[in-house]
C-alpha positions in Angstrom: -6.4 -8.5 -19.1 -6.0 -4.9 -18.0 -6.6 -2.2 -20.5 -5.6 1.4 -20.7 -8.6 2.5 -18.7 -7.7 0.1 -15.9 -4.1 1.4 -15.9 -5.3 5.0 -15.9 -7.6 4.3 -12.9 -4.7 2.7 -11.0 -2.4 5.5 -11.8 -4.8 8.1 -10.4 -5.4 6.0 -7.2 -1.6 5.7 -6.7 -1.2 9.5 -7.3 -3.8 10.1 -4.5 -1.6 8.2 -2.0 1.5 10.4 -2.7 2.4 12.4 0.4 5.9 13.9 0.1 5.8 15.4 3.5 5.5 11.9 5.0 8.1 10.3 2.8 5.7 8.9 0.2 7.2 10.8 -2.6 7.2 8.2 -5.4 4.6 5.9 -6.9 6.8 2.9 -5.8 6.2 3.9 -2.2 2.5 4.7 -2.6 1.5 1.5 -4.5 2.1 -1.0 -1.7 0.1 1.2 0.7 -2.8 1.3 -1.8 -2.6 -2.5 -2.3 -2.6 -3.3 1.4 -5.4 -0.9 2.2 -7.5 -2.2 -0.7 -6.9 -5.9 -0.5 -7.1 -6.1 3.3 -9.8 -3.5 3.8 -7.9 -1.6 6.4 -7.3 2.1 6.9 -4.6 4.0 5.1 -2.8 4.4 8.4 -2.9 0.7 9.1 -1.7 -0.1 5.6 1.2 2.4 5.9 2.2 0.8 9.3 2.3 -2.6 7.6 4.9 -1.6 5.0 8.3 -3.1 5.6 9.9 -2.3 2.3 13.6 -1.5 2.6 17.0 -2.6 1.4 17.3 -5.4 4.0 13.7 -6.8 3.9 14.6 -9.9 2.0 11.8 -9.2 -0.5 9.0 -8.7 2.1 7.1 -5.5 1.4 4.4 -5.7 4.0 3.3 -7.6 7.1 -0.1 -7.3 8.6 -1.5 -9.2 11.6 -5.3 -9.1 11.5 -6.5 -9.1 15.1 -10.0 -7.7 14.3 -11.7 -11.0 15.1 -9.9 -11.5 18.4 -8.4 -14.9 17.5 -4.8 -13.8 17.1 
């Protein structure tokens, strides 16, 4: 179970992804980028490109096609 130190670490990582000049002005926009970059081990730019979040996305927040191994 997460403790306060875990939440504090996560909070600081999300804050580092905030970039108001590029439209990432809220933690809700920064969090998915952090998660995609971390879980899929991709660059921040690739993670940001994978984000699909919007009002008509039917609940899908990100799509990433991994073509690094050449099988896709």
